[in-house]
C-alpha positions in Angstrom: 55.0 -8.9 -38.1 54.2 -5.5 -39.8 51.1 -5.3 -42.3 53.2 -3.9 -45.1 55.6 -7.3 -44.7 52.6 -9.7 -44.5 51.1 -7.7 -48.1 54.8 -8.2 -49.6 54.9 -12.2 -48.4 51.3 -13.2 -49.7 52.0 -11.5 -53.1 55.0 -13.0 -53.4 53.4 -16.7 -52.1 51.1 -16.2 -54.9 53.3 -15.3 -57.7 52.3 -12.2 -58.3 54.2 -9.0 -59.4 53.9 -5.6 -57.8 52.5 -4.6 -60.8 50.1 -7.4 -61.4 48.4 -6.4 -58.2 48.2 -2.7 -58.7 46.6 -3.2 -62.1 44.2 -5.2 -60.7 43.5 -2.8 -57.9 43.4 0.5 -60.3 46.3 2.2 -58.5 49.8 3.0 -59.9 52.6 0.2 -59.2 54.4 3.1 -57.3 51.4 3.7 -55.2 51.4 -0.1 -54.8 55.0 -0.3 -54.0 54.6 2.6 -51.3 52.2 0.2 -49.6 54.5 -2.4 -49.5 57.5 -0.5 -48.2 55.5 1.1 -45.5 55.8 4.7 -47.2 52.3 4.9 -48.1 49.2 4.5 -46.2 46.6 2.3 -47.1 43.0 3.1 -46.8 40.2 0.1 -45.7 38.9 0.4 -49.1 42.3 -0.2 -50.7 43.2 -2.9 -48.3 40.1 -4.9 -49.6 41.1 -4.5 -52.9 44.4 -5.8 -52.5 42.7 -8.6 -50.8 40.8 -9.4 -53.8 43.6 -8.7 -56.3 45.7 -11.3 -54.7 42.7 -13.8 -54.2 42.6 -14.1 -50.3 40.2 -12.6 -47.5 40.8 -8.9 -46.0 40.7 -10.7 -42.5 43.4 -12.8 -43.5 45.2 -10.5 -45.1 45.4 -8.3 -42.5 46.3 -10.9 -39.4 49.7 -10.2 -39.0 49.8 -13.0 -35.9 49.3 -15.7 -38.8 52.6 -17.0 -40.2 50.5 -18.6 -43.5 50.8 -17.1 -46.7 48.4 -19.0 -48.6 44.8 -18.8 -46.9 43.2 -22.3 -46.9 39.8 -22.5 -48.3 37.0 -24.0 -46.2 34.1 -26.3 -47.9 32.4 -23.2 -46.9 34.4 -20.8 -48.7 34.0 -22.9 -52.0 30.2 -22.8 -51.8 30.4 -18.9 -51.7 32.5 -19.1 -54.7 31.0 -17.3 -57.7 30.1 -19.6 -60.4 32.6 -20.3 -63.2 
């Protein structure tokens, strides 16, 4: 699987629009759309912002061998989560 397709599928699984993710990443919807269409290259920093905007870890986002689109949180992950 290509990274662009994985980003798209994870975003859809989280029921987010391209515009919502773009806003959370502080990039234009057009630039975000290019990333999903493989027309634009994303930097490591941008990929980290996309992962954060969608609510998954960067390692989960870029794991193109993984067939899951919703990240399973472990108890360790929950302990690291900021308090609400």
